[in-house]
C-alpha atoms as an extended CHARMM CRD file, in Angstrom:
* protein
*
        72  EXT
         1         1  MET       CA            -72.9850000000      -36.9880000000      -70.7510000000  PROA      1               0.0000000000
         2         2  ALA       CA            -71.9670000000      -34.4480000000      -73.2690000000  PROA      2               0.0000000000
         3         3  PHE       CA            -74.4000000000      -32.9190000000      -75.6840000000  PROA      3               0.0000000000
         4         4  LYS       CA            -74.2180000000      -33.3690000000      -79.4320000000  PROA      4               0.0000000000
         5         5  ILE       CA            -75.7660000000      -31.4760000000      -82.3270000000  PROA      5               0.0000000000
         6         6  VAL       CA            -77.8800000000      -33.4170000000      -84.7970000000  PROA      6               0.0000000000
         7         7  ALA       CA            -76.2100000000      -32.2790000000      -88.0190000000  PROA      7               0.0000000000
         8         8  SER       CA            -79.2410000000      -32.8490000000      -90.2310000000  PROA      8               0.0000000000
         9         9  GLN       CA            -81.2700000000      -30.4320000000      -88.0930000000  PROA      9               0.0000000000
        10        10  CYS       CA            -78.6250000000      -27.7330000000      -87.5560000000  PROA      10              0.0000000000
        11        11  THR       CA            -79.5000000000      -24.5010000000      -89.3960000000  PROA      11              0.0000000000
        12        12  ASN       CA            -76.0080000000      -23.0090000000      -88.9050000000  PROA      12              0.0000000000
        13        13  CYS       CA            -77.4750000000      -20.0100000000      -87.1020000000  PROA      13              0.0000000000
        14        14  THR       CA            -74.2970000000      -19.7300000000      -84.9310000000  PROA      14              0.0000000000
        15        15  ALA       CA            -76.2990000000      -18.8840000000      -81.7730000000  PROA      15              0.0000000000
        16        16  CYS       CA            -74.9990000000      -21.8080000000      -79.7360000000  PROA      16              0.0000000000
        17        17  GLU       CA            -71.3210000000      -21.2290000000      -80.4590000000  PROA      17              0.0000000000
        18        18  ALA       CA            -71.1750000000      -17.8520000000      -78.7380000000  PROA      18              0.0000000000
        19        19  LEU       CA            -73.1660000000      -18.9970000000      -75.6830000000  PROA      19              0.0000000000
        20        20  CYS       CA            -71.1050000000      -22.0590000000      -74.7960000000  PROA      20              0.0000000000
        21        21  PRO       CA            -69.1600000000      -21.2370000000      -71.6080000000  PROA      21              0.0000000000
        22        22  ASN       CA            -66.5760000000      -23.9170000000      -72.3840000000  PROA      22              0.0000000000
        23        23  GLU       CA            -65.9740000000      -23.0600000000      -76.0490000000  PROA      23              0.0000000000
        24        24  ALA       CA            -66.9610000000      -26.6390000000      -76.8500000000  PROA      24              0.0000000000
        25        25  ILE       CA            -68.9620000000      -25.7150000000      -79.9650000000  PROA      25              0.0000000000
        26        26  SER       CA            -67.3170000000      -25.0640000000      -83.3070000000  PROA      26              0.0000000000
        27        27  GLU       CA            -68.0940000000      -25.2080000000      -86.9990000000  PROA      27              0.0000000000
        28        28  ALA       CA            -67.0310000000      -28.2790000000      -88.9250000000  PROA      28              0.0000000000
        29        29  LYS       CA            -67.9470000000      -29.2050000000      -92.4810000000  PROA      29              0.0000000000
        30        30  GLY       CA            -70.8290000000      -26.7450000000      -92.7560000000  PROA      30              0.0000000000
        31        31  THR       CA            -72.4930000000      -27.5610000000      -89.4550000000  PROA      31              0.0000000000
        32        32  PHE       CA            -71.7580000000      -27.0680000000      -85.7890000000  PROA      32              0.0000000000
        33        33  VAL       CA            -70.3820000000      -29.7690000000      -83.5100000000  PROA      33              0.0000000000
        34        34  ILE       CA            -69.8230000000      -30.1090000000      -79.7780000000  PROA      34              0.0000000000
        35        35  ASP       CA            -66.4680000000      -31.3770000000      -78.5160000000  PROA      35              0.0000000000
        36        36  PRO       CA            -67.4660000000      -33.9610000000      -75.8880000000  PROA      36              0.0000000000
        37        37  ALA       CA            -64.1490000000      -33.5010000000      -74.0830000000  PROA      37              0.0000000000
        38        38  LYS       CA            -65.0290000000      -29.8470000000      -73.4130000000  PROA      38              0.0000000000
        39        39  CYS       CA            -68.7870000000      -30.1390000000      -72.8240000000  PROA      39              0.0000000000
        40        40  THR       CA            -69.7810000000      -29.9150000000      -69.1660000000  PROA      40              0.0000000000
        41        41  GLU       CA            -73.5360000000      -29.7330000000      -69.8350000000  PROA      41              0.0000000000
        42        42  CYS       CA            -73.1520000000      -26.1470000000      -68.5000000000  PROA      42              0.0000000000
        43        43  ILE       CA            -72.9300000000      -27.5530000000      -64.9600000000  PROA      43              0.0000000000
        44        44  GLY       CA            -71.4560000000      -24.8990000000      -62.7220000000  PROA      44              0.0000000000
        45        45  HSD       CA            -72.2700000000      -22.1540000000      -65.2150000000  PROA      45              0.0000000000
        46        46  PHE       CA            -76.0170000000      -22.2410000000      -65.8750000000  PROA      46              0.0000000000
        47        47  ASP       CA            -79.0930000000      -24.1160000000      -64.6730000000  PROA      47              0.0000000000
        48        48  ASP       CA            -79.8620000000      -25.3120000000      -68.2070000000  PROA      48              0.0000000000
        49        49  PRO       CA            -77.5660000000      -26.2430000000      -71.1000000000  PROA      49              0.0000000000
        50        50  GLN       CA            -77.2140000000      -23.0840000000      -73.1640000000  PROA      50              0.0000000000
        51        51  CYS       CA            -77.0600000000      -24.8510000000      -76.5280000000  PROA      51              0.0000000000
        52        52  VAL       CA            -80.4520000000      -26.4250000000      -75.8520000000  PROA      52              0.0000000000
        53        53  ALA       CA            -81.9160000000      -23.1630000000      -74.5370000000  PROA      53              0.0000000000
        54        54  ILE       CA            -80.8970000000      -21.0440000000      -77.5360000000  PROA      54              0.0000000000
        55        55  CYS       CA            -81.3270000000      -23.5010000000      -80.4220000000  PROA      55              0.0000000000
        56        56  PRO       CA            -84.2610000000      -22.4750000000      -82.6450000000  PROA      56              0.0000000000
        57        57  VAL       CA            -84.8880000000      -26.0830000000      -83.7340000000  PROA      57              0.0000000000
        58        58  ASP       CA            -86.2640000000      -28.4630000000      -81.1050000000  PROA      58              0.0000000000
        59        59  ASN       CA            -84.2640000000      -31.6130000000      -80.3890000000  PROA      59              0.0000000000
        60        60  THR       CA            -81.1710000000      -30.4720000000      -82.2760000000  PROA      60              0.0000000000
        61        61  CYS       CA            -78.8980000000      -30.3190000000      -79.2200000000  PROA      61              0.0000000000
        62        62  VAL       CA            -79.3350000000      -33.6560000000      -77.4980000000  PROA      62              0.0000000000
        63        63  ILE       CA            -77.5600000000      -35.7960000000      -74.9050000000  PROA      63              0.0000000000
        64        64  ASP       CA            -74.8240000000      -37.9500000000      -76.4100000000  PROA      64              0.0000000000
        65        65  SER       CA            -75.2080000000      -41.2100000000      -74.5120000000  PROA      65              0.0000000000
        66        66  ALA       CA            -71.8230000000      -42.4090000000      -75.7860000000  PROA      66              0.0000000000
        67        67  TYR       CA            -70.1970000000      -40.3230000000      -73.0450000000  PROA      67              0.0000000000
        68        68  PRO       CA            -70.5940000000      -40.4980000000      -69.2480000000  PROA      68              0.0000000000
        69        69  ARG       CA            -72.1610000000      -37.6810000000      -67.2310000000  PROA      69              0.0000000000
        70        70  TYR       CA            -69.8830000000      -34.7550000000      -66.5180000000  PROA      70              0.0000000000
        71        71  GLN       CA            -68.3700000000      -34.8310000000      -63.0280000000  PROA      71              0.0000000000
        72        72  ALA       CA            -67.4820000000      -31.4100000000      -61.6210000000  PROA      72              0.0000000000
């Protein structure tokens, strides 16, 4: 599953964008979004998803159950 950013909780701090190893995070309409086609849940790069690890607001980067798990 890809991650998604809960727009109403995003503070636009930009921290997640720079840490994403797949460049899946970008700004759109005043908030940040994760492109599910590019999100690999950081598998193969890090032990934990970097967007979740760096986000200052709990439960802002969450699993998007609309997409299947990433297969390396």
